[in-house]
C-alpha positions as CSV (number, residue, x, y, z in Angstrom):
1,M,-19.6,-0.1,10.0
2,T,-17.0,2.6,9.6
3,R,-13.6,1.9,8.1
4,R,-12.1,2.1,11.5
5,E,-14.5,-0.4,12.9
6,L,-14.0,-2.8,10.0
7,L,-10.2,-2.6,10.4
8,K,-10.4,-3.3,14.2
9,A,-12.8,-6.2,13.6
10,A,-10.5,-7.8,11.0
11,A,-7.5,-7.2,13.3
12,F,-9.0,-8.8,16.3
13,A,-10.3,-11.8,14.3
14,G,-7.1,-12.5,12.4
15,A,-4.1,-11.3,14.2
16,S,-3.6,-14.3,16.5
17,S,-3.8,-16.9,13.7
18,C,-1.9,-14.9,11.1
19,L,1.3,-14.1,13.0
20,G,3.2,-17.1,11.5
21,I,2.0,-16.7,8.0
22,S,4.6,-16.3,5.2
23,A,5.0,-13.0,3.5
24,H,4.3,-14.5,0.1
25,A,1.0,-16.1,1.4
26,A,-0.1,-12.8,2.8
27,T,0.0,-10.7,-0.4
28,T,-3.6,-11.4,-1.4
29,P,-6.3,-8.9,-0.6
30,T,-7.5,-10.4,2.7
31,S,-7.2,-9.4,6.3
32,D,-4.1,-11.5,6.8
33,L,-1.1,-9.8,8.4
34,I,2.0,-9.5,6.2
35,T,5.0,-10.6,8.2
36,R,8.7,-10.9,7.3
37,A,11.3,-13.2,8.8
38,I,14.4,-11.9,10.6
39,P,17.1,-13.7,8.7
40,S,19.3,-14.6,11.6
41,T,16.6,-16.4,13.5
42,G,13.5,-16.8,11.4
43,E,11.4,-14.9,13.9
44,R,8.6,-13.1,12.1
45,I,7.3,-9.6,12.7
46,G,4.7,-7.4,11.1
47,V,6.0,-5.2,8.3
48,V,4.8,-1.9,9.9
49,G,6.0,-0.9,13.3
50,L,6.3,2.4,15.1
51,G,8.8,5.2,15.3
52,T,8.8,7.3,18.5
53,N,10.9,10.3,17.9
54,N,7.9,12.4,19.0
55,Y,7.2,10.5,22.3
56,S,9.2,12.9,24.5
57,V,6.2,14.6,26.0
58,T,4.9,15.5,29.5
59,A,1.5,17.0,28.9
60,P,-1.3,14.7,30.1
61,E,-3.3,14.9,26.9
62,E,-0.2,14.1,24.8
63,L,0.7,11.2,27.1
64,A,-2.9,9.9,26.8
65,A,-2.8,10.0,23.0
66,R,0.5,8.0,22.9
67,K,-0.9,5.6,25.5
68,E,-3.9,4.9,23.2
69,V,-1.4,4.1,20.3
70,L,0.5,1.7,22.5
71,A,-2.7,0.1,23.8
72,H,-3.9,-0.7,20.3
73,M,-1.0,-1.3,18.0
74,W,-0.4,-4.9,18.9
75,K,-4.1,-5.6,18.4
76,L,-3.7,-4.4,14.8
77,G,-0.6,-6.6,14.2
78,G,2.2,-4.1,14.8
79,T,4.8,-5.1,17.4
80,L,8.1,-3.3,16.7
81,I,8.7,0.0,18.6
82,D,11.8,1.9,17.8
83,T,13.2,4.5,20.2
84,A,16.5,6.0,21.2
85,P,18.1,7.9,24.1
86,A,18.6,10.8,21.7
87,Y,14.8,11.1,21.4
88,G,14.5,13.0,24.7
89,R,12.1,11.3,27.1
90,S,10.9,8.8,24.5
91,E,12.3,5.7,26.3
92,E,11.0,6.8,29.6
93,V,7.5,7.5,28.3
94,I,7.4,4.2,26.5
95,G,8.6,2.4,29.7
96,E,6.0,4.2,31.8
97,L,3.1,3.6,29.4
98,L,3.8,-0.1,28.7
99,A,4.1,-0.6,32.5
100,Q,0.7,1.0,33.0
101,L,-0.8,-1.0,30.1
102,G,0.8,-4.3,31.2
103,N,1.5,-5.2,27.6
104,R,5.3,-5.0,27.4
105,D,5.5,-8.7,26.4
106,R,3.4,-7.9,23.3
107,Y,6.1,-5.7,21.8
108,F,9.5,-6.0,20.1
109,I,11.5,-3.0,21.5
110,A,14.4,-1.6,19.5
111,T,16.6,1.2,20.9
112,K,20.0,2.7,20.2
113,A,23.3,3.6,21.8
114,T,26.3,5.7,20.9
115,A,29.9,5.9,22.2
116,P,31.1,9.5,21.6
117,N,34.8,9.7,21.3
118,D,34.9,5.9,21.4
119,D,34.2,6.0,25.2
120,A,33.2,2.4,26.0
121,A,32.2,3.3,29.6
122,A,29.9,6.0,28.4
123,G,28.4,3.6,25.8
124,R,27.8,0.9,28.5
125,A,26.2,3.5,30.8
126,M,23.9,4.7,28.1
127,I,22.7,1.1,27.5
128,E,22.1,0.4,31.2
129,E,20.1,3.7,31.3
130,S,18.0,2.4,28.5
131,F,17.1,-0.8,30.4
132,R,16.1,1.4,33.4
133,R,14.1,3.9,31.4
134,L,12.3,1.2,29.5
135,R,11.6,-0.7,32.7
136,T,12.7,-4.0,31.3
137,D,15.4,-6.6,31.9
138,H,15.6,-7.5,28.2
139,I,15.6,-5.5,25.0
140,E,15.0,-7.2,21.7
141,L,17.3,-5.0,19.6
142,I,20.0,-2.4,20.4
143,Q,21.5,-0.5,17.4
144,V,24.5,1.7,17.1
145,H,22.9,5.1,16.5
146,S,24.2,6.7,13.3
147,L,27.2,4.5,13.4
148,M,28.6,6.6,16.3
149,G,31.2,4.5,18.1
150,L,30.5,1.4,16.0
151,D,33.8,-0.4,16.6
152,T,33.7,0.4,20.3
153,L,30.1,-0.7,20.8
154,M,29.9,-3.9,18.7
155,P,31.9,-6.0,21.2
156,I,29.7,-4.7,24.0
157,L,26.5,-5.5,22.1
158,Q,27.9,-9.0,21.3
159,E,28.5,-9.5,25.1
160,L,24.9,-8.5,25.8
161,K,23.6,-10.8,23.2
162,A,25.7,-13.7,24.5
163,A,24.3,-13.0,28.0
164,R,20.7,-12.9,26.5
165,R,20.0,-9.4,27.7
166,I,19.4,-8.5,24.1
167,K,18.3,-10.7,21.3
168,Y,19.6,-8.8,18.3
169,L,22.2,-6.1,17.4
170,G,22.6,-3.7,14.6
171,A,23.4,-0.2,13.4
172,T,21.4,2.8,12.0
173,T,21.7,5.7,9.7
174,S,19.1,8.2,8.4
175,S,21.5,9.9,5.9
176,G,22.5,9.0,2.4
177,R,26.0,10.4,3.3
178,Q,26.5,7.4,5.6
179,H,25.4,4.7,3.2
180,A,29.0,3.8,2.2
181,A,30.0,3.6,5.8
182,M,27.0,1.4,6.6
183,A,28.0,-0.9,3.7
184,D,31.4,-1.2,5.3
185,A,29.9,-2.0,8.6
186,L,27.7,-4.7,7.1
187,R,30.7,-6.3,5.6
188,K,32.8,-6.0,8.8
189,Y,30.3,-7.2,11.4
190,K,27.6,-9.9,11.5
191,M,24.6,-7.6,12.2
192,D,21.1,-8.9,12.7
193,F,19.6,-5.6,11.8
194,M,20.4,-2.5,9.7
195,Q,18.2,0.6,9.9
196,I,18.2,3.0,7.0
197,N,16.4,5.8,5.2
198,Y,14.3,4.7,2.3
199,S,11.1,5.9,0.6
200,I,9.6,6.4,-2.8
201,D,11.3,9.8,-2.9
202,D,14.6,8.5,-1.4
203,R,15.5,5.4,-3.3
204,D,19.3,5.4,-3.2
205,A,19.5,2.4,-0.8
206,A,17.8,0.2,-3.3
207,S,20.9,0.1,-5.5
208,T,23.4,-0.4,-2.7
209,L,22.4,-1.3,0.9
210,L,19.3,-3.3,0.3
211,P,21.0,-5.9,-2.0
212,L,23.9,-6.1,0.4
213,A,21.5,-6.7,3.3
214,Q,20.0,-9.6,1.4
215,E,23.4,-11.0,0.6
216,R,24.5,-10.7,4.3
217,G,21.3,-12.1,5.8
218,T,20.6,-8.8,7.6
219,A,17.1,-7.6,8.5
220,V,16.2,-4.1,7.4
221,L,14.3,-1.4,9.3
222,V,13.2,1.6,7.3
223,N,13.1,5.0,9.1
224,V,11.4,8.1,7.5
225,P,9.4,6.1,5.0
226,F,7.4,9.3,4.4
227,G,10.5,11.4,3.9
228,G,12.0,12.8,0.8
229,R,15.5,13.5,-0.5
230,R,15.8,17.0,0.8
231,G,14.1,16.5,4.1
232,S,10.7,17.1,2.6
233,N,7.5,15.1,3.5
234,V,6.0,13.1,0.7
235,F,2.5,14.0,1.7
236,A,3.1,17.6,0.7
237,R,3.6,16.6,-2.9
238,V,0.2,14.9,-3.2
239,R,-1.8,17.2,-1.1
240,G,-5.3,17.6,-2.6
241,Q,-4.9,14.6,-5.0
242,A,-6.6,11.2,-4.8
243,V,-4.8,8.0,-4.7
244,P,-4.6,6.7,-8.3
245,T,-7.4,4.2,-9.2
246,W,-4.8,1.7,-10.5
247,A,-3.5,1.5,-6.9
248,S,-6.8,0.8,-5.3
249,E,-6.1,-3.0,-5.2
250,F,-3.5,-2.4,-2.4
251,A,-3.9,1.2,-1.1
252,T,-6.9,3.3,0.0
253,S,-4.8,6.2,1.4
254,W,-1.5,7.9,0.6
255,A,0.0,6.5,3.8
256,Q,-0.7,3.0,2.6
257,F,0.6,3.8,-0.9
258,F,3.9,5.1,0.5
259,L,4.3,2.3,3.1
260,K,3.4,-0.5,0.7
261,Y,6.0,0.8,-1.7
262,V,8.6,0.5,1.0
263,V,7.7,-2.9,2.5
264,S,7.1,-4.5,-0.9
265,H,10.9,-4.4,-1.4
266,P,12.0,-8.0,-0.7
267,A,14.9,-6.8,1.5
268,V,12.8,-4.7,3.8
269,T,11.7,-6.3,7.1
270,C,9.7,-3.5,8.7
271,A,9.0,0.2,8.2
272,I,8.7,2.4,11.3
273,P,6.6,5.5,10.6
274,G,6.3,7.9,13.4
275,T,2.8,7.8,14.8
276,T,1.2,9.6,17.8
277,K,-2.5,9.4,16.9
278,L,-4.8,6.4,16.8
279,A,-6.3,7.3,13.4
280,H,-2.8,7.5,11.8
281,L,-1.9,4.2,13.6
282,E,-4.9,2.4,12.0
283,D,-4.1,3.8,8.6
284,N,-0.5,2.8,8.8
285,Q,-1.2,-0.6,10.1
286,A,-3.6,-1.2,7.3
287,A,-0.5,-1.2,5.1
288,A,0.5,-4.4,6.8
289,R,-2.5,-6.3,5.3
290,G,-3.8,-7.1,1.9
291,A,-2.1,-7.0,-1.4
292,L,1.5,-5.8,-2.0
293,P,2.6,-4.2,-5.3
294,D,4.7,-6.6,-7.4
295,A,7.9,-5.6,-9.3
296,S,6.0,-4.2,-12.2
297,M,3.6,-2.2,-10.0
298,R,6.5,-0.8,-8.1
299,K,8.0,0.5,-11.3
300,R,4.6,2.1,-12.2
301,M,4.5,3.7,-8.7
302,E,8.0,5.1,-9.3
303,A,7.1,6.4,-12.7
304,F,4.0,8.1,-11.3
305,W,6.0,9.7,-8.5
306,D,8.8,10.9,-10.7
307,G,6.2,12.4,-13.1
308,L,4.6,14.6,-10.4
309,S,5.3,18.3,-10.7
């Protein structure tokens, strides 16, 4: 069997029985799915989801590729799909494709909202448009995008949560310049989720926001897990190099190496790499199974990365 066939077979055989397994029990080299609990409810989700910034497409072949991803991701254990009105047609495309596939109930949908100039009416309208575009009467998570209009939107999100139109609320940033403001938001509001930038080449959050999220009981989504400090892509730095043999216990590809570094941090709930191709989906979702690096291995990974030219 090919690696792809082996991965699919393991996923189909194990996904249903493994969804409730503890993260600690899932760190041995087996086909078991690694999940993390959302602190505010205890609900468990797989540690690798999907970012959809590149889902604003119209060409039939591009729609077909994304449909293939959405048809297969839940079978491999991934359930969280992150989108936003700011991502062009992303919400609309996801809504259309999930309706065609009939698998909306398989997924945990997270989207975002803003309130420019603290305009509450505009914020509410954006949220209602997300429900329409996504073709759903409930959204698992709505986040204040880049903290824009945080104080205006939080009461609105709390109303929606009380009405059970959304299950969770939170806020996002993808910039280190906003980490201090995000820390203030975490202390001010009881947020179910925080979404931040964090990777092996962008580790600032580990000294500030990640410990605070643990203290506050806030789940953490990680965007740009393949990103670097200066907007670079981590793959460029290892192009042409093989994954170190000492990492073979937990990673057979660079994508798995980078994702497992991120999700092995105890504060991280789920990483959301952008994925538009089935082969990349399978590789990324493989990082949600098998062994995770422990604290000493994480230090070795950091030392290896920092020593690269």
